[in-house]
N, C-alpha and C positions, 0 to 999 in steps of 0.2 A: 245252597240249593237253588235259589232264584238266579244266581250268577250262572250256574250250569245250564239252566233253562234258556237264558238269554244267549249264551254261546251257541247252544243247539239251534235256537230260533234263527240267529243271524247266519249260521253256517247253512241252514236249510234255504234261507232266502238267497244266499250267494250261489249255492248249488243250482237252484232253479234258474237263475240268470245264466250261469255258466253252461248248463245243459242246453239252453235254448239259443244263446247268442255267442258263447265263447267255448265251443266244444273242445278246442285245443287245450283249455285249462280245466275242463270238468273233472279230470282224474287227478288233479294236483291236490292231494289231501292236506299237505303241509300249508299250501297257500290258503286253502279254504279254512283250515283250523286257525291260522294266524289272523286272517281277516276277521273271522267270527269272534275271536277273542278280543281283538282290538276294538271292534264295534261295540261289544258288550262292555268293555272297560270305559270307552268314552261315553257311552250311555249312562253308566253308573256315575262317572265323574260329573257329568252334566247334571244329573239328577241331584247329586250331593251338593252341587253348586247352586241349587235352587231353580233350575230351569223347569219349564212345564214339560209334561210327558211328550207333547207334540214337538217341542224344541229338542228334547233328548233324542227322539226318534230321527229327526232331521240330521242331527249331528252324527248319530251312529250310522245312518244310511250314507252320509257323505264319506265316511271312513270305509264302510263296507264296499261301496261301489266306485271308489276312487280309481280313475284310469280305465273304467269299464263302460264308458258311455258311447264309444265308437267301436262297433263290432265289425271286424273283417269278414267274419262268416255271414253276418246279416247283410253286409254289402254285396257279397258274392251271391247270396240267396236272392236278393233283390234284382240283381242283374239277370240271373237265370230265370226268375219268374217273369220279368218284363221282356226279355229278349229271346228266350229259348223255350218258352212255355208251350209253343205250338208243336214242338218236335218231341215232347215227352209227356207222359201222363202226370197228373198232379202229384200222385204219390211218389213219383220218381224225382221230383224237384229237390227236396231236402237231401236225400241220399246223394244225388249228383252234386249238390253244393258242397257237401262234406268231402266228396272226392276231389273237388276243384280247389278246396282250401289250400292244400300244400302246393298245388300247381300255381296258384295266384300269389303266394307269399312274396316271390321276387318283385312283383309289380308293386305291392304295398311298400316294400323296402325303399322304393325310389321317392317316397313322400314322407314328410314330417307329420305323422299322424298324432292328433291330439283329440281330446274329448269332443271338441266342437268342429272337427274336420268336415263333417257332412254339410256344414253351412259355409264352407270356404269355396272360393272360386276353383281351387285345385280339384275339388271333388268330381266335377264334370269330366275333367281329364282322366282321373282315376277310373271313373265309370266306363269311359270309352276304351281305355287300355284293358280293363278287365274283360269287357265284351270281346275285344279282339283276341285276347289270350285264350278265352274259353272257346271262341269260334275256331281258332287254329287247332286247339286240342281236340275238339270234336272232329274236325276235318282229318286230323292225323290218326285218331284213335277210335272214332265212332262213339256211340253213346254207351257202349258196354264197359 
C-alpha cells in the first residue's frame, strides 16, 4: 500500500513539472508511470539501505527529474516574456509560447542540450536565434 502511494506521489510531482515546463511530455502516461515507479523503487531501496528520509528523497528526485532540468518551453516562454511582452497581453504569453514550441524545435536541434545548458556560452546564441525565429514567425503570421 505504501509503495502505491509513493508511485502516485512521484507521478504527481512529475506531472506538475511536465505541465508547467515540458508540455510536450505532459500527456506521456507511460513515461510518467515509469519514472514514478523508478523513483519510488530507488526511494525504497535507499531507505532499506539505511539512508535518511532526506537522502532517500534526494535520490528519488534525481531519478524522477533526470534529464528534465533544461526546458525548451521555459526558454521559449522566457524569450517571449522578455522580447515580445509589449505586443501581447500577459494572459496571451503562455498560450503563444505553447504555439511557438513546435516552430522553435528546429532551432534547439542545432545545439547539444544538457541539463546545464542554460549556464553555457551557447545559451546566448540560442536565445538570439529563438528571438529571431519568433520575430520572423510573427512577421509572417501575425499574433493569431
